[in-house]
Backbone as a ProteinNet text record, in pm:
[ID]
protein_1_A
[PRIMARY]
XXXXXXXXXXXXXXXXXXXXXXXXXXXXXXXXXXXXXXXXXXXXXXXXXXXXXXXXXXXXXXXXXXXXXXXXXXXXX
[TERTIARY]
5395.9	5488.2	5628	5679.3	5807.4	5806	5931.2	5931.9	5875.1	5840.2	5774.6	5624	5566	5422.4	5340	5211.8	5119.9	5101.7	5062.7	5040	4887.1	4817.8	4675.3	4668.1	4594.7	4587.7	4448.6	4423.1	4300	4316.9	4226.2	4242.2	4111.4	4129.2	4014	4032.8	3947.5	3963.6	3910.1	3996.3	3968.8	3996.8	3898.9	3918.8	4006.4	4120.7	4212.2	4324.4	4319.6	4419.2	4361.1	4444.5	4406.2	4476.4	4411.9	4480.9	4486.1	4609.3	4634.3	4685	4628.2	4676.4	4720.5	4848.7	4896.8	4939.8	4906.1	4930.7	5002.2	5111.2	5179.1	5099.3	5057.9	4974.9	5043.9	5180.4	5258.5	5278.4	5333.1	5367.6	5263.8	5167.3	5074	5117	5234	5290.4	5208.7	5169.4	5083.7	5148.7	5139.9	5188.3	5073.2	5073.2	4976.5	5056	4998.1	5055.9	4950.4	4978	4890	4949.8	4860.8	4907.8	4805	4844	4744.1	4629.6	4509.6	4387	4404.1	4485.1	4497.2	4614.7	4674.1	4790.9	4749.1	4830.9	4800.4	4826.5	4763.1	4771.6	4913.6	4988.7	5127.4	5208.3	5194.6	5263.9	5227.9	5097.1	5048.6	5115.1	5114.7	5172.3	5324.3	5393	5539.3	5571.3	5488.1	5499	5473.6	5369.7	5331.6	5444.4	5502.1	5611.7	5731.8	5756.3	5872.9	5857.9	5741.4	5715.7	5720.3	5665.4	5665.3	5817.9	5896.7	6038.2	6109.9	6084.4	6138.5	6094	5964.1	5917.3	5978	5995.3	6057.1	6203.6	6275.8	6415.7	6422.1	6328	6328.5	6292.8	6202.1	6166.7	6284.9	6362.7	6474.2	6581.9	6603.2	6710.8	6663.3	6537	6487.3	6502.2	6506.3	6517.1	6663.7	6757.9	6896.5	6919	7005.3	7033.4	7103.2	7084.8	7155.3	7304.9	7387.2	7527.1	7570.9	7682.2	7724.5	7736.5	7722.7	7720.1	7845.6	7965.4	8084.6	8087.9	8005.5	8005.5	7892.6	7787.9	7674.4	7710.3	7633.5	7656.3	7598	7641.5	7582.7	7667.7	7617.8	7691.2	7616	7687.9	7626.8	7649.2	7535.5	7538.9	7513.9
7037.8	6956.3	7011.2	7077.1	7132.6	7260.3	7288.6	7411	7385.8	7265.5	7237.3	7259.8	7286.6	7322.7	7199.5	7224.6	7118	7021.6	6900.8	6795.1	6753.9	6766.6	6726.4	6582.5	6503.6	6361.4	6318.8	6239.3	6178.2	6021.2	5954.3	5806.2	5750.8	5641	5578.4	5425	5366.8	5220.2	5141.8	5052.9	4958.4	4820	4754.1	4613.9	4612.2	4538.6	4520.6	4627.8	4728.5	4828.8	4972.6	5063.8	5205.5	5267.4	5350.9	5426.6	5560.6	5614.8	5742.2	5839.5	5963.3	6069.4	6181.1	6224.7	6328.3	6448.1	6568.3	6688	6792.8	6845	6951.9	7078.8	7138.7	7258.2	7372.9	7381.2	7491.4	7483.1	7368	7352.6	7291.9	7222.1	7147.7	7015.9	6976.2	6842.5	6734.6	6636.5	6524.7	6388.7	6307.4	6168.1	6077.5	5946.2	5849.5	5723.8	5647.5	5520.2	5443	5310.2	5223.6	5185.3	5149.3	5101.9	4998.1	4916.6	4819.6	4897.8	4837.3	4908.7	4922.8	4850.6	4868.8	4961.9	5023	5112.7	5228.7	5264.8	5378.9	5511.5	5615.3	5747.1	5800.8	5768.6	5808	5751	5618.6	5567	5626.9	5647	5709.1	5855.5	5930.9	6063.7	6057.4	5965	5948.6	5909.2	5814.5	5768.6	5886.8	5958.6	6076.1	6179.2	6210.4	6304.9	6253.9	6123.5	6066.7	6066.9	6026.6	6018.7	6158.5	6261.7	6399.1	6448.7	6417.7	6457.6	6399.6	6266.7	6197.7	6252.5	6295	6344.6	6485.4	6560.2	6699.2	6686.1	6588.9	6568.7	6529	6447.1	6400.9	6520.3	6598.7	6718.3	6813.9	6831.2	6925.6	6869.4	6734.6	6668	6680.2	6669	6673.2	6817.7	6918.1	7056	7097.5	7011.3	7036.6	7008.3	7095.5	7070.4	6934.8	6879.4	6750.2	6776.2	6669.5	6689.6	6725.4	6787.9	6817.8	6694.7	6709.3	6601.8	6518.4	6575.2	6494.6	6404.9	6425.1	6338.3	6235.1	6271.4	6181.7	6054	5947.4	5816.7	5812.5	5728.1	5711.7	5776.9	5773.7	5826.2	5951	6062	6182.4	6174.1	6183.4	6177.3	6316.7
5067.1	5130.6	5110.5	5195.4	5189	5095.4	5035.6	4953.8	4816.1	4778.8	4652	4657.3	4763.4	4767.2	4808.7	4821.6	4859.9	4753.2	4781.9	4693.3	4707.3	4594.4	4587.6	4547.7	4625.3	4601.9	4578.5	4475.6	4443	4443.8	4524.9	4532.6	4470.3	4393.3	4343.7	4359.1	4429.5	4459.2	4334.3	4292.6	4179.7	4226.8	4283.8	4331.3	4448.3	4435.7	4549.5	4552.4	4469.4	4469.9	4458.3	4480.8	4466.4	4347.4	4267.2	4166.3	4224.8	4237.5	4299.7	4193.1	4193.7	4106	4204.3	4184.6	4270.7	4189.8	4230.8	4149.3	4244	4196.7	4266.8	4248.8	4362.3	4356.7	4298.2	4310.2	4257.6	4111.1	4062.4	3924	3834.4	3893.3	3814.9	3759.5	3791.7	3751.1	3814.7	3726.6	3781.2	3756.7	3858.7	3841.4	3888.9	3839.6	3879.8	3915	4012.7	4048.5	4121.5	4138.8	4211.3	4336	4437	4566.6	4615.9	4711.1	4765.2	4831.5	4827.5	4882	5028.3	5104.9	5247.9	5284.5	5188.1	5214.9	5299.3	5395.6	5481.4	5417.3	5467.2	5406.2	5415.8	5518.9	5528.9	5413.7	5378.6	5271.3	5140.3	5116.5	4990.5	4977.5	5085.7	5080.5	5048.7	5112.7	5092.1	4940.2	4893.3	4750.6	4652.9	4683.9	4595.8	4592.5	4708.9	4711.4	4638.8	4649.9	4585.9	4432.7	4392.5	4249.6	4183.7	4257.4	4200.1	4194.9	4295.1	4299.8	4180.7	4152.1	4037	3899	3894.7	3771.5	3745.6	3856.2	3845	3794.4	3849.6	3811.2	3658.2	3620.2	3480.7	3385.9	3429.9	3350.5	3338.2	3444.1	3440.1	3347.4	3354.2	3267.2	3117.3	3092.6	2955.2	2900.3	2984.9	2944.1	2907.4	2947.4	2916.9	2767.1	2699.9	2559.8	2535.1	2417	2386.9	2371.9	2396.4	2374.3	2230.7	2217.7	2078.5	1991.5	1861.6	1765.6	1773.9	1803.2	1800.1	1927.3	2029.9	2148.6	2136.2	2058.4	2049.6	1980.5	2007.5	1942	1805.4	1725.8	1592.1	1488.9	1362.8	1254.9	1199.2	1190.4	1131.5	981.2	910.2	761.2	703.7
[MASK]
+++++++++++++++++++++++++++++++++++++++++++++++++++++++++++++++++++++++++++++

């Protein structure tokens, strides 16, 4: 899906909702979410792409170094 690669989607119906696992084929990043059992495939694909983009952004932010100690909150002992 776009330059990020294909998204592999697994759907499992659990009562009145679907448990969806989406995996980026390029990076292997996986997200899971739930949707109504009657949700259309287009909605599920859009949610999967959105969740993966959010997870990618969080992973990039986590990779940034922490701020210097003089800027960080709290007391340095």
